[in-house]
C-alpha positions in Angstrom: 10.6 172.3 -51.3 7.2 171.6 -52.7 4.0 172.8 -51.0 3.0 169.2 -50.2 6.3 168.5 -48.5 6.0 171.8 -46.6 2.5 170.8 -45.4 3.8 167.4 -44.4 6.7 168.9 -42.4 4.4 171.4 -40.7 1.9 168.7 -39.7 4.7 166.6 -38.3 6.1 169.7 -36.5 2.8 170.5 -34.9 2.3 166.9 -33.8 5.8 166.8 -32.3 5.2 170.1 -30.4 2.1 168.6 -28.9 3.5 165.1 -28.3 0.8 163.4 -30.4 1.0 160.9 -33.2 -0.6 161.2 -36.6 -3.1 158.6 -35.5 -4.1 160.8 -32.5 -4.2 163.8 -34.8 -6.8 162.1 -37.0 -9.0 161.5 -34.0 -8.7 165.0 -32.7 -9.4 166.5 -36.2 -12.2 164.1 -37.3 -10.1 163.1 -40.3 -9.7 159.4 -41.2 -6.4 157.9 -40.4 -6.1 156.8 -44.0 -6.5 160.4 -45.2 -3.6 161.6 -43.1 -1.5 158.5 -43.9 -2.0 159.2 -47.6 -0.7 162.7 -47.2 2.5 161.2 -45.8 2.9 158.1 -48.0 1.5 158.9 -51.4 3.9 161.1 -53.3 1.2 162.5 -55.6 -1.3 163.2 -52.8 -2.0 166.9 -52.5 -3.8 167.8 -49.3 -6.8 170.0 -49.8 -7.4 173.3 -48.0 -10.4 171.7 -46.4 -8.2 169.0 -44.9 -5.6 171.5 -43.6 -8.5 173.6 -42.1 -9.8 170.5 -40.3 -6.3 170.0 -38.9 -6.1 173.6 -37.8 -9.6 173.4 -36.2 -8.6 170.2 -34.3 -5.3 171.8 -33.1 -7.1 175.1 -32.3 -4.9 177.2 -34.6 -5.8 179.4 -37.5 -4.8 178.8 -41.1 -2.5 181.8 -40.7 -0.8 180.1 -37.8 -0.4 176.9 -39.8 1.2 178.6 -42.8 3.2 181.2 -40.9 6.2 178.9 -40.7 9.6 179.0 -42.2 8.9 175.8 -44.3 6.5 177.9 -46.4 8.7 180.9 -46.9 10.6 179.5 -49.9 8.7 177.0 -52.0 9.6 175.6 -55.4 7.6 176.7 -58.3 4.7 174.3 -58.8 4.8 172.4 -62.1 1.5 171.9 -63.9 
């Protein structure tokens, strides 16, 4: 699994746990809906750490909480 796919999976998982949509997440986090939609629909879109931090802030979790998940334990080697 790539890092981008793991981030997508984790965002979806957190939304499902809280019973919110991606649209609602964008409102909570102060991120445009298009930014979040691009993470999920554009294959070459790589979310920035800043975007992930905004998601964490909106969900009131730390970056460590976000990345401490099984989907990040085994990632494919990133290709340059």
